[in-house]
C-alpha positions in Angstrom: -62.6 19.4 43.9 -59.0 19.0 42.9 -57.8 21.6 40.4 -55.7 20.3 37.6 -53.2 22.4 35.7 -51.5 20.5 32.9 -49.2 21.3 30.0 -50.9 20.5 26.8 -47.8 20.0 24.7 -47.5 16.6 23.1 -51.1 15.4 23.4 -52.1 16.6 20.0 -49.7 14.0 18.5 -51.5 11.1 20.2 -52.9 9.4 17.2 -50.0 10.0 14.9 -46.6 9.3 16.5 -46.6 7.7 19.9 -47.4 4.1 19.1 -47.8 2.3 15.8 -48.6 -1.4 16.1 -48.7 -4.0 13.3 -49.6 -7.7 13.1 -50.8 -10.1 10.5 -54.4 -8.9 10.4 -57.1 -6.8 12.0 -60.7 -8.0 12.2 -63.4 -5.9 13.9 -65.4 -9.1 14.7 -64.2 -12.6 14.2 -66.2 -14.5 13.1 -68.4 -11.7 11.6 -72.0 -12.1 10.3 -72.3 -13.2 6.7 -75.8 -13.1 5.2 -76.1 -15.2 2.1 -78.8 -14.7 -0.5 -81.7 -17.1 -0.1 -81.2 -18.6 -3.5 -77.4 -18.5 -3.5 -74.8 -16.1 -4.9 -75.8 -14.0 -7.9 -79.5 -15.2 -7.8 -81.1 -11.8 -6.9 -80.4 -8.2 -6.2 -80.5 -8.2 -2.4 -76.8 -7.6 -1.7 -77.5 -4.1 -0.3 -79.9 -5.6 2.2 -77.4 -8.3 3.2 -74.7 -5.7 3.7 -77.1 -3.6 5.9 -78.1 -6.6 7.9 -74.5 -7.6 8.6 -73.8 -4.1 9.8 -76.9 -3.9 12.0 -76.2 -7.3 13.6 -72.6 -6.4 14.3 -73.9 -3.4 16.1 -76.2 -5.5 18.3 -79.5 -5.2 16.6 -81.9 -8.0 15.7 -83.3 -11.1 17.5 -81.3 -14.3 18.0 -78.7 -15.9 20.3 -75.7 -15.0 18.1 -74.7 -12.4 15.6 -75.4 -14.6 12.5 -78.9 -15.4 13.6 -79.6 -11.8 14.2 -78.2 -10.8 10.8 -80.4 -13.5 9.1 -83.5 -12.3 11.0 -82.9 -8.6 9.9 -82.3 -9.7 6.3 -85.6 -11.6 6.2 -87.5 -8.5 7.5 -85.9 -6.3 4.8 -86.7 -8.9 2.1 -90.3 -8.9 3.3 -90.4 -5.1 2.9 -88.4 -4.6 -0.3 -88.5 -7.9 -2.2 -85.4 -9.2 -4.0 -86.0 -8.2 -7.6 -84.7 -4.6 -7.5 -81.4 -3.2 -6.5 -81.0 -0.5 -3.8 -78.7 1.2 -1.4 -77.5 -0.1 2.0 -77.8 3.3 3.7 -81.5 3.3 2.7 -82.0 -0.1 4.1 -80.2 0.8 7.3 -82.3 4.0 7.8 -85.6 2.1 7.1 -84.9 -0.7 9.5 -83.8 1.6 12.3 -87.0 3.5 12.2 -89.2 0.5 11.7 -91.2 -1.6 14.2 -88.6 -4.4 13.7 -86.1 -2.4 15.8 -87.0 -3.6 19.2 -83.8 -1.9 20.6 -85.2 1.5 19.8 -85.6 2.4 23.5 -81.8 2.8 23.7 -81.0 2.8 20.0 -77.2 3.4 20.3 -76.6 3.5 16.5 -78.6 6.1 14.5 -75.9 7.9 12.4 -75.8 6.5 8.8 -73.3 8.3 6.6 -72.3 7.9 2.9 -68.8 8.9 1.7 -68.2 9.1 -2.0 -71.1 9.2 -4.5 -73.9 7.0 -5.9 -72.7 7.3 -9.5 -70.5 4.7 -11.1 -67.2 6.5 -10.7 -64.4 5.8 -8.3 -64.4 7.3 -4.8 -61.9 10.1 -4.9 -59.9 9.8 -1.7 -56.2 9.1 -1.9 -56.3 7.8 1.7 -59.5 6.0 1.3 -58.2 2.5 2.3 -56.7 4.1 5.4 -60.0 5.9 6.1 -61.9 2.6 5.8 -59.5 0.9 8.2 -59.7 3.6 10.8 -63.5 3.8 10.7 -63.5 0.1 11.5 -61.1 0.6 14.4 -63.5 3.0 15.9 -67.1 2.0 16.7 -68.4 2.1 13.2 -69.7 -0.7 11.0 -69.0 -0.3 7.3 -70.2 -1.4 3.9 -68.6 -1.0 0.5 -70.5 -0.2 -2.7 -68.6 -1.2 -5.8 -68.9 -1.1 -9.6 -66.9 -2.5 -12.5 -64.8 -0.3 -14.8 -65.6 0.1 -18.5 -63.7 1.7 -21.4 -65.8 4.8 -21.0 -65.8 7.4 -18.2 -68.0 5.5 -15.8 -68.4 1.9 -14.7 -71.2 -0.6 -15.0 -73.2 -2.8 -12.6 -73.1 -2.6 -8.8 -72.6 -4.7 -5.7 -72.5 -4.3 -1.9 -70.2 -6.1 0.5 -69.4 -5.7 4.2 -66.0 -4.6 5.3 -64.5 -6.2 8.5 -60.7 -5.7 8.5 -57.4 -5.6 6.8 -53.8 -6.7 6.9 -52.7 -4.2 9.6 -52.6 -4.2 13.4 -55.3 -2.8 15.7 -53.7 0.6 16.2 -54.8 3.7 14.4 -53.6 3.6 10.8 -51.2 6.2 9.4 -50.9 4.5 6.0 -53.1 2.7 3.5 -53.4 -1.1 4.2 -52.6 -3.6 1.4 -55.8 -5.5 1.6 -59.4 -5.5 2.8 -61.3 -8.3 4.5 -65.1 -8.7 3.7 -68.1 -10.8 3.9 -70.1 -11.1 0.6 -73.7 -12.4 0.0 -72.6 -13.7 -3.4 -69.6 -15.8 -2.5 -68.0 -17.8 0.2 -64.7 -18.6 -1.6 -62.3 -19.9 1.0 -64.8 -19.4 3.8 -67.2 -16.7 4.9 -64.5 -14.0 5.0 -62.5 -13.2 1.9 -59.4 -11.0 1.6 -58.8 -8.8 -1.5 -55.8 -6.7 -2.3 -56.1 -3.1 -3.2 -54.5 -1.7 -6.4 -52.5 1.4 -6.0 -54.7 4.5 -5.9 -52.9 6.3 -8.7 -52.3 3.3 -10.9 -55.7 1.7 -11.0 -56.7 -1.7 -12.3 -53.8 -3.5 -13.9 -56.2 -6.3 -14.7 -58.4 -4.4 -17.2 -60.4 -1.2 -17.9 -60.1 1.7 -15.5 -62.1 4.9 -14.9 -59.5 7.0 -13.3 -57.8 7.0 -9.9 -59.6 5.2 -7.1 -59.6 2.1 -4.9 -59.8 -0.9 -7.2 -59.2 -4.4 -5.9 -58.7 -7.9 -7.2 -62.2 -9.2 -6.6 -62.4 -10.3 -10.3 -60.2 -10.3 -13.4 -61.5 -6.8 -14.3 -61.0 -5.3 -10.9 -64.0 -3.4 -9.5 -63.7 0.0 -7.8 -65.2 1.4 -4.6 -67.7 4.1 -5.5 -68.8 4.8 -2.0 -68.8 3.5 1.6 -71.5 3.4 4.2 -71.0 3.7 7.9 -73.3 3.0 10.8 -72.2 4.9 13.9 -73.2 5.4 17.5 -75.6 8.2 18.2 -72.9 10.0 20.1 -70.1 11.4 18.0 -67.5 8.6 18.1 -64.7 11.0 17.4 -64.8 12.6 20.8 -64.7 9.2 22.6 -67.0 10.5 25.4 -69.3 7.5 25.3 -67.6 4.9 23.2 -64.7 3.2 24.9 -62.6 0.1 24.3 -61.7 -2.3 27.0 -59.5 -5.4 26.7 -59.0 -8.3 29.1 -56.3 -10.7 28.1 -56.1 -13.9 30.3 -53.2 -16.3 29.8 -54.0 -19.7 31.3 -52.1 -23.0 31.7 -53.1 -26.4 30.5 -52.0 -28.2 33.7 -53.5 -31.7 33.4 -50.8 -34.3 32.8 -50.8 -37.1 30.3 -53.7 -35.8 28.3 -54.3 -33.1 25.7 -57.2 -30.6 26.0 -59.7 -30.8 23.1 -61.8 -27.7 23.9 -61.6 -24.3 25.6 -64.6 -22.6 27.1 -65.2 -19.3 28.8 -67.8 -16.5 29.4 -66.9 -12.8 29.2 -69.3 -10.2 30.4 -69.5 -6.6 31.4 -71.9 -4.2 33.2 -73.5 -2.4 30.2 -74.8 -3.3 26.8 -71.9 -4.2 24.4 -71.7 -2.2 21.2 -69.2 -4.5 19.6 -66.9 -7.4 20.6 -64.0 -9.5 19.5 -62.5 -12.5 21.2 -59.4 -14.5 20.1 -56.9 -17.1 21.3 -53.2 -17.3 20.3 -53.3 -21.1 19.8 -54.5 -21.5 16.2 -55.9 -19.4 13.4 -57.5 -22.4 11.7 -60.5 -22.5 14.0 -63.3 -20.0 14.7 -65.2 -20.1 18.0 -68.9 -20.6 18.6 -70.2 -17.5 20.3 -73.5 -17.3 22.1 -74.6 -13.8 23.2 -76.4 -13.0 26.4 -79.8 -11.2 26.6 -79.4 -8.3 27.0 -76.0 -8.3 25.1 -73.8 -7.9 28.1 -72.0 -11.2 27.9 -70.7 -13.7 25.3 -70.2 -17.4 26.0 -67.3 -18.8 23.8 -66.6 -22.4 22.8 -63.5 -23.4 20.9 -63.5 -26.9 19.4 -59.7 -27.7 19.3 -59.9 -31.5 18.7 -57.8 -31.1 15.5 -55.4 -28.8 17.3 -55.3 -30.3 20.8 -53.4 -28.4 23.6 -50.8 -30.5 25.3 -49.8 -30.5 29.0 -47.8 -27.6 30.2 -48.9 -25.2 27.4 -50.0 -21.6 27.9 -52.9 -20.2 25.9 -53.9 -16.5 25.9 -57.5 -15.5 25.6 -58.0 -11.9 24.5 -61.4 -10.2 24.5 -62.1 -6.6 23.3 -65.4 -4.9 24.0 -66.5 -1.5 22.8 -68.9 -0.1 25.4 -71.1 3.0 25.6 -69.5 4.2 28.8 -66.7 3.3 31.2 -65.5 -0.2 31.4 -65.1 -3.5 33.1 -64.5 -7.1 32.1 -65.5 -10.3 34.0 -64.2 -13.7 33.0 -66.4 -16.6 34.2 -66.1 -20.4 33.9 -62.8 -20.5 32.1 -61.8 -24.1 31.6 -60.4 -26.7 29.2 -62.2 -29.9 28.4 -60.6 -33.3 27.7 -61.5 -36.6 26.0 -64.6 -38.3 27.4 -62.5 -41.2 28.7 -60.8 -38.9 31.1 -62.0 -38.6 34.7 -64.3 -35.6 34.7 -63.6 -34.8 38.4 -60.1 -33.8 37.4 -61.5 -31.1 35.1 -63.0 -29.3 38.1 -59.7 -29.2 39.8 -58.1 -27.4 36.8 -60.8 -24.8 36.2 -59.3 -21.3 36.2 -60.5 -18.7 38.7 -63.2 -16.3 37.7 -61.9 -12.7 37.6 -63.9 -9.5 37.8 -62.1 -6.1 37.4 -63.2 -2.5 36.9 -61.2 0.6 36.3 -62.9 3.9 37.2 -61.6 7.3 36.0 -63.1 10.6 37.3 -64.8 12.9 34.7 -63.4 16.4 34.1 -65.1 19.6 33.1 -62.9 20.3 30.1 -61.3 23.8 29.8 -60.8 23.5 26.0 -62.4 21.5 23.2 -59.8 19.7 21.1 -61.4 17.8 18.2 -60.3 14.3 17.3 -58.1 13.8 20.3 -58.7 10.7 22.5 -57.8 10.4 26.1 -55.4 7.5 26.4 -55.1 4.0 27.8 -54.2 2.5 31.1 -52.4 -0.9 30.9 -52.4 -3.2 33.9 -50.8 -6.6 34.6 -51.0 -9.2 37.4 -50.3 -12.9 38.1 -52.9 -15.3 39.4 -51.8 -17.7 42.1 -53.2 -20.9 43.6 -51.5 -21.0 47.0 -52.4 -24.6 47.7 -50.3 -25.9 44.8 -46.5 -26.1 45.1 -43.6 -24.7 43.2 -44.1 -23.6 39.6 -47.7 -25.0 39.6 -48.8 -22.1 41.8 -48.9 -19.7 38.9 -52.2 -20.7 37.1 -52.8 -17.5 35.1 -51.4 -14.2 34.0 -53.5 -11.2 33.1 -53.1 -8.0 31.1 -55.8 -5.4 30.4 -56.3 -2.1 28.5 -58.7 0.6 29.9 -59.5 3.4 27.6 -60.5 6.7 29.1 -62.0 9.7 27.3 -60.6 13.1 26.7 -63.0 14.4 29.4 -61.7 12.0 32.1 -58.7 12.6 34.4 -55.6 10.7 33.0 -53.8 10.9 36.3 -56.3 9.4 38.8 -57.7 5.9 38.4 -59.3 3.4 40.7 -58.7 -0.3 40.1 -61.0 -2.9 41.6 -60.5 -6.6 41.3 -62.5 -9.6 42.7 -62.5 -13.3 41.8 -62.8 -16.9 43.0 -62.1 -17.2 46.7 -58.9 -19.1 47.6 -56.8 -17.6 44.8 -54.5 -14.6 45.1 -53.0 -12.0 42.8 -49.4 -10.8 42.8 -47.1 -8.5 40.8 -49.7 -5.8 40.1 -48.4 -3.2 37.7 -49.9 -0.1 36.0 -48.7 1.8 33.0 -49.9 4.3 30.4 -49.9 4.7 26.7 -51.5 7.2 24.2 -51.6 4.5 21.5 -53.8 1.5 21.4 -51.6 -1.6 21.7 -52.2 -4.8 19.8 -52.3 -8.0 21.7 -48.7 -8.7 20.9 -47.6 -5.3 22.1 -49.8 -5.5 25.2 -47.9 -8.6 26.3 -44.6 -7.0 25.6 -45.5 -3.8 27.5 -43.1 -3.0 30.3 -43.4 0.8 30.7 -44.8 0.5 34.3 -45.4 3.7 36.2 -46.9 2.1 39.3 -45.7 -1.3 40.7 -47.2 -3.0 43.8 -44.3 -5.1 45.0 -44.1 -7.9 47.6 -47.8 -8.0 48.2 -50.4 -10.8 47.7 -54.0 -9.9 47.5 -56.5 -12.7 48.2 -59.6 -12.8 46.0 -63.1 -13.1 47.3 -66.5 -11.4 47.3 -65.1 -8.0 48.4 -63.0 -6.5 45.7 -59.5 -5.2 46.4 -59.2 -1.5 45.7 -56.0 0.2 44.5 -55.7 3.9 43.8 -53.5 4.7 40.8 -52.2 8.3 41.4 -50.1 9.8 38.6 -50.5 13.4 39.5 -48.1 15.6 37.6 -46.9 12.8 35.4 -49.0 13.2 32.3 -49.7 16.3 30.2 -53.4 17.2 30.0 -55.5 20.4 29.7 -56.7 21.9 33.0 -60.1 20.9 34.3 -62.0 20.2 37.4 -63.1 16.8 38.7 -66.9 16.5 38.7 -68.3 15.1 42.0 -70.4 11.9 41.4 -73.7 13.6 42.5 -73.3 16.4 40.1 -72.3 14.0 37.3 -75.5 12.0 37.9 -77.6 15.2 37.6 -75.8 16.2 34.3 -76.5 12.7 32.8 -80.1 12.8 33.9 -80.5 16.2 32.1 -79.3 14.6 28.9 
């Protein structure tokens, strides 16, 4: 075993100071599930069950080929148990369903921790950084519901409602400030689409639109702004703050629309991995006016994604970037299969096959350490990698058919300085310009593609793809601060996991 002695200075500041990224919005899932009441908005008191159903479906529970079908199925089971006449609490619905016979995922059951922050009385949640807290819970592996009431002229509010939180106006990095807005799905309304965006009032100057019941997080949901009285989180069984078993992985694949004289009307791809997916998000940088149709694999280790771009066709010689984020229970890999544009039916379909993009399968493996010290709320970090995809049979500029960037998160109990990169793909293509870098902050897609802080560069070498993966050892010994520890041999690690 290789002994590691590392300086700890600087690592404590990981989440606060090293990288802060912003963009126009952050969404945990897009599109997210949105259960609507059976009779329409405002017709019954089942909002708490709708919120719980959205959270459970986002976490992978339920039966169906997509996240919406699973949310609707869970909601119907809750309605059968509770009825719709009486109000209730989303945390109660979550706990009931998880322990019921409806939970066919109970063998692995990755989410069992249901937590309520705030209180179940009609007074505002007292947390000056509550909006930031909500955002950061979403950026981890939690799913989150909001419980709200409307202020009155007295000391407490009236009424109640539950909605599901999915995002805000900030980037994907850890928040250090309160966001301006929150993005939700709501069983009572679909104003402007399934997802609505509401602006928070300032915590210390509540509700400029009407009554208020003291400091808290009011927002412009209605003329008399309601306040958040408590939030509910659904979390993995493992403590997500230690990042031991919940890790993010990102594969961002930039592809070229290379068919002349015609515009592409659709984009299709499948993304998969080697373990059950806890949560996922996939986007393209082409238009924000279209949401994809996503079909999940069974088990949920893949998603098949179809973008209908007929109203926003992609012209010849245009680059489009697909970015997929998975949150996984351990380690990580991303495989892109069957990536291709489609064209109008009048176009020769044999041309389509010539312009399909190569499949790509990559893994990053990082050894596990026996930690010398326990440091709470400190993640490991992120490896960033980049490479170009080449079709050698084409000529000139046409040879470059794709570019790729990825993010591999490792845990605090994994070695930051030793990583093994494996890459395979469609035979006949090659990869060039392989580069590896490191960051302690989680980059947004925009920052990922601007990243240039490379620590390892593989120059003047082409690797041909095929069935056997190429293997590159990334050795940064002595280059990153870390607490001392010992690498665990694979056979010992296997025994330790079996004991758990």
